[in-house]
N, C-alpha and C positions, 0 to 999 in steps of 0.2 A: 155733641157727639153723634146724636141721631141724624142731624142734618148732614154731617160729613159722610156718614154711612149711606144715606140716601143718595147723595151726590155721586159716590163711587158706583153705586148700582146703576144709576142713570148713565154714567160714562161707559160702563161695561156694556150696557144694552146698546148704546150708540155705536160702540166699537164693533159689536157683533153684527149690527145692521149694516155698517159700512163694509165689513168683510163679505157679507152675503151679497151686497150690491156689486162689489168688485168681482166676486166669483161669477155672478150672473152676466156681467158685461164682458169679462175677459176669460177666454178659454185657456186652460193650462197648456204649457209648452208640450208639444207632441209632434210626431211625424205625420199622423193622419187625423182627420176630424170628421165626425158624423153628427149631424144635428137636424132639427126640424124647425121650420119657420113658424110652426104653430105655437112654439114656446116663446117666441120673440114678441116684444111690445111693438105695437103698430108704429111704423115709421122709424124704428130704431135701427142702429148699425152695430152689429156685434163684432167685437175684435177677436181675431183668431191668430195665434202665433204658432207658426210651423218652423221647427228648429232642426230639421233633418235634411239630408241631401236628396231624399226622395220620399214620396208618400202619396196620399190620396185625400180628396175632399168629397163628401156626399151630403148634399143639402136636400132634405125631403120637404115637400110642400113649401117651396120658396116663398118667403114673405119678408118684406123689408130689405135689408142688405147685410152683407158680410164684408169686412175689410180683413184681408189675409196678408199678414206680414211674413215674408220668407227670410228668416235669419238663422241659418244653421250655426252651430257652435263649433268652430268659428265659420263665418260665411266662406272664407277662403281655405277651409280645412278639407275641401273635397279632395279625394285621393289623387295624389300626384300633381296638385295644383300649387304653384308658387303664390306668394301673397299679393304680387302685382299682376297676376294673370287674369284676363277677363274670364268670367264664368257665364256659360249659357244656361238659361232657364227654359225648359221645354214643358209644354202642357198638352195634354190630349183629352178631349171630351169623351166620356163613355157613350156607347150607342144610345142609351136611354135619355140622353141629355134633353132638358126642356124646362121652361118656366123661368129662365134667368138669362142675363147677359154678363159676360166676364170681360173686365177692362184691366189694362195695365195702368197703374198709377205711377207717374214719374214726374217729379217737380211740380206737383199740383195739377198736372194735365192728364186726362183720361183718354186712353186709346183702346178702341174696341178690339178684342181678340177673338171672342166666340159669341156669336149672336144667339138668339132664342132657338133658331133651327140651324145648327152648324153644318148639316149636310154630310159630306164625306169626313171621315175620321182623320183629318190632317192634324199633324202636330204643329203647334205654334211655338216658336222659339224667339227669344230676345236675349241680348247681352247686357251684363252689368259689370262694372269695374270696381276696383277696390274703393271702399268708402260708401258705395251706394247700398241702400237697403230697399230692394224691390218690394212693392206691395201690389196686391190684386184686389179689385173691387168687384164683388159679385152682387149684382142688382136684380131683384125679382121683377119680372114683367107681369102686368095685370092680366089675369085670366079668371073667367067665371068659375071654372072648375080646376082647382089645384091638386085634387086628390091623386092624380097620376103624374104629377110633375116632379121630376128629380133632376137636380143640377149636380152632376158628378163628373169629376175629372181626376187625372193623375198628373203629378209634377215630378220633374227631375232637375237637379243642378249638376252640371258637368263642367270640367275644365275644357276650354276650347282647344281642339286639336287642329293644327294646320290652319288656324285662323278661318275656320269654316263659316263663322258668323261675323258679319261686319258690326262694329260697335253701334249700339243704340238703334238698331234696325229690328223690326219684327218680321219674321219669316213664317210662312205657312207650310213649308216642306218639312218632312220628317227629319231628314239629314241633308244638309247642303251638299251638292255634287262638286262644289268648288274645292279642289284638292283631294276629294275622297276617291277619285278615279285614278289619281297619280300612283304609279307603282312605288312601293316603299324602298328607300335606300337601305344599305346594309345595317346601319345603326338603328334605324326605325324597326327593321325586321327583328333584330336581336332584342330590342326593348319591348316589342309587342309581346314576346313570349313571357316577359316578366310582369307586364302591367295589364294585359287584356283580361276581360271577364271570362273568355273561353279560349282554349287552345286545343285544337283537334287536328288529327291527320286523317285525310279521307279523300274520296273521289266525288266528282259531280255526277249525280244521276240524271238531273233534269234542271231546266231553268224555266220558271213560270213568271207570270206578271200579276202584281197586286195593284190594280188601277186606283184604289182608294188612297194608297200611300205613294203612288207614282214610283214604285219600287220593283226591282227584279227579285224573285224568291228563288234562291239556289237550294235545291234539294241535295243533301249531302249524305253519303254513306260513310260513316266514320269508322276507320279501322282501329283508331286509338284516341281516347279522350284523356288528354293530359290534365285539363282543368276546365271546369264550367261552373258558372253561377246559375243556380236553379237547374232544373232538369231539362236543359235545352236539347240534349241528344239522348234519346232513350233506346234501350236495348230491344231488339226484336227477337230475342231468344237465341240468337246465333252469336258469332264472334264480332259482328258489326253493330254499330249504333246508327240510328237515322235521326236527322234533324233538318231544320231550314234556317238559312241565313239570308238576310235582306241586304240589298245595296241599292243606291239610286239607279233608276232605270236609265238615266243618261250615261251611265258607265258602260252600257252595252255588253254586259256579261253574257257569254255563251257557254254551251256545254263543251267540255274538253276532256281529253284522255289524260291519264297520269294521276299521280298522288300529289295532293296539295297540303300545306300547313295553313289551316284557317284560324285566324285570330280576329278579335273584335270586341265590341261592347254590347251590353244588354240595355235596350231602351224600352221601357214599358213592357217588360217581359218578353221582348223579341230580340233575337240575335241580329246585330248589324255588323257587316264586314269591315275589318280594318285592313291589316296586311294579310295577303294570301299568296305567298310565293310557292312555286313548285317545291316539293319536299327535297328533291335532290339539290336545288339551288340553295335552299335554306341550310341544308346539311354542309354544303361546301363552305358557306360563310361562317357557320357556327364552328366547324372544326378549325378553320383558319384563325378565328378569334380566340378559340380555346388554347391553341398553341402559343399565342402571344399573351395569354392570361388577361384577355380583354372582354370576356363574356360577362354581362351584367348579372346573369343568373344561369343556373344549369337546367338542362332538359335531358331526360333519359332517352337517348337516341338509339338504344340497343333494342 
């Protein structure tokens, strides 16, 4: 009896030890991860599972390596994305990036995305299709002093719009200009009101250039904010709101008079332009669709 009791105690201790080991090697499912290379065993590879459509990774004092699995629940549950639609994964290194290199791991092959010194804050995007489970490999680079090294980046998974990204290719532009500069047709215009991260009516005050992102920055005075994700357009104490919307520089956006309906997506906390018809043109299309009971969602146009 004593021997049996002793055996159960040993088995329980072994079970606790195994659970602790697994907890040390595998990080719990989460949107974002923050850790230190100082706590890793030398030469070890820590497994991190990120199960959200967007989040961030911050690796202090990089040492050893991290393998980051991007598997949102479900991977194809990104808003408005069908199960067979390709999904684009976009990464952006934070300004303080250093001490590591980031690779895309696909079919056992590593492809460098971000080097130890990334330079300009370009966004790196690649496509994955149904059934694929993308992984990122973050490898520390040797440095005598790692006290000031931080490898930090943000990630996003989005359904591909207008086939902006070609399958299985890696791009270093923030948003591909392929298709992005084409005016929206009536159906896309109406759907943009329902599915965009922001919908605002306003005027263009100025257009500036962001050389780091190869983008035009449209300064907008918004007379009405119908919807916005995060505080993209803030009040200046008057009746209008001000904000900035980015679009690929290749689109050649210029200042223009008149009222527009601006819609689009938020990427890494920044507004990127989708459909932007003149408000009078949108109103004409909207009222015509409303008469035929063909509007996908309503907008208060009064």
